[in-house]
C-alpha positions, 0 to 999 in steps of 0.5 A: 552481574554486579550486586550493586546493579541488582541492588539498584534494580530493586531500589527503583522498584524494577526488580523484586528477588520474592516475585514469580518471574524474578529470574525473567525479569532480571534477565530483561534488566541485565539485557538492557543494562549491557546495551547501555540503557539507563535505569531511569529509562527502565523506570520511565518504560515500566511506569508506561507499561512498555518495559519488555519493548523498551530497546526496540522503542529506543531504536524506532524513536531515535531520529537523532537531532532535533530542530523547532519549526522555527529553526527549520524556517530560519535556515531554509529562509522561508516562513513558519506557515509554509514549513507548517503546510509542507509537513501537514501535506506530508501526513505529519500533523504538527504545530509551531511548538513541535520539535522535528528531525533535522532531516526535515531541512532537507525535506523542505529544501526539496520541496521548494525546489520542486514547487519552483518547477511544478507550482505550490499546489500541485507539489503539496498535492504530490506530497500527499501522494507520498505522505499517504504511500509512507503511512500506509507503508508504516501502517503494513509494517506494524500490521506484519509485526502484530500478525506474524511476530506479537500473535506467536510470541503471545500464544507461546507465552514468551519470556519478556527478553524473547519480546525485547529482542523481537522488537529489536530485530524489527526496529533494525529492519527499518533501514533495510525497508528505507533502502529497499523502497528507495530502489522500488521507487527508481524502478517504478519511476522508470515503468511509470515513464515507459507507460506514460510514454506508450499512453500519451500523445504529444500535447495531450498532458495529463489526458491518456488513452488506456484501459480501465479495469474493475474486479470486485467480490460478488455478495461481499456484504453477506460473504463478510458478515459470516467471517471474523474480521481476522478471517476476512482479512486473511481472505482479502489478502489472497484476493489482493495478492493474486490481483497484484500478481496477475496485473504485473504478469501482464504488464499492467498496474493496481491503481488502488485496493478497495477492500472487496474491489481492485482497480487496475490500469494497463495499455492494451484491452487485450491485457486487461481482458487476460487480467480480468479473465485470470483474476476471476479464475483464480478467485473462483479457485479460492474457497475462502472468497465468493465469486468476482466479477470484472468490467473494463473500458478503454478511452481517454481518461485523466491522470493525476496523483497516480489515479485516474478520473473521467467519465469512463472510470465512473462507467466502468465502476458502475458496470462491475456491479451489473456483471454476473458472477465469474463474468467479465464485461467489457465496452465496445472499444475494448471489443474493437481493440481486442478483435483488431489484435487477435485476442482469443476470446468471443464477445457476445453483446448484452442489451443496453444497460442503464448505469447510475449516473450515466446519462445514455444507456451502455452496450456491454459485452460479455467476454469468453476465453476462446477454447484453448486461449490460455497458451495464446494469452501468455503469448500475448503477454510475452510479446508485450514484455518483449516489446518493452 
């Protein structure tokens, strides 16, 4: 390390040879200098309390050339207000004085092309879905680093250069995540098209016939109050992971995760019964979780922005709250379809139930797996996979 550079570190208040952490600080500063980071940048980072994450921050926040909103509007030949509306719908708060990455030109051009086909309002709604998905993915990435890397570094009192290297490695994974996400989107689009074709009759548009299921954790409020937030988050991650894996294995899709509750959809009621029964059993076997209960219903629902709406969804969401711990309840349409398909389960009718917000009492059936039904359920799942 040249003496004049060390002198510059000292002169700018970045380094003191007499400090207890002098060796660690010099190693960090030397690492930054070798990567071409200027002393001015180091001084700014030190003042902000972000010196040990500086190299990672530069990789994360470097978006390349930037443009003003006015420049984007001019080059795309649209109004400034429309550019702002597009950015806001994507979950990117902005105003006319904000600079944006130059790739905003492609994003706005793509929006304009889509709006010409689908209409302005529908395309804005779709932009919100994409923005929400990207925001959740970003939050999950940050959470992953905090729980798996940041915590470990803190516990072992890692040297500043270890923090810097960890942040650099995480930043370099951004392009990897973006590439994988693009691939996943293409594959999931193919799956979504196949699902849509199996659920929608010609001329029905966004009205589909499918099976809706809800699985929630019973006594979740009492359970959550007995745990620390971190322990609760870890236990819910187990629940969510099981729900995702089981639904996917049976050809279903998780529509949304709502803390202690999951909503899923799958074409045939037999598959929905298999998902609900298997998930409740998996939760029962997990000591960190309370018992689960489930409700499923089959019929017509409205399909929009990746979610499902309508009276059936409302009924099933209410019905799950009436199920006993560990039980799966289903409506009459599910029972009829399952019996026609030969699903290996018994359906025991309950007394009609009054559900909040539902005008008429609803007849539900407790679904109980038949003896030796596990292999039969797997066979049904395999036949569905082959048919696709």
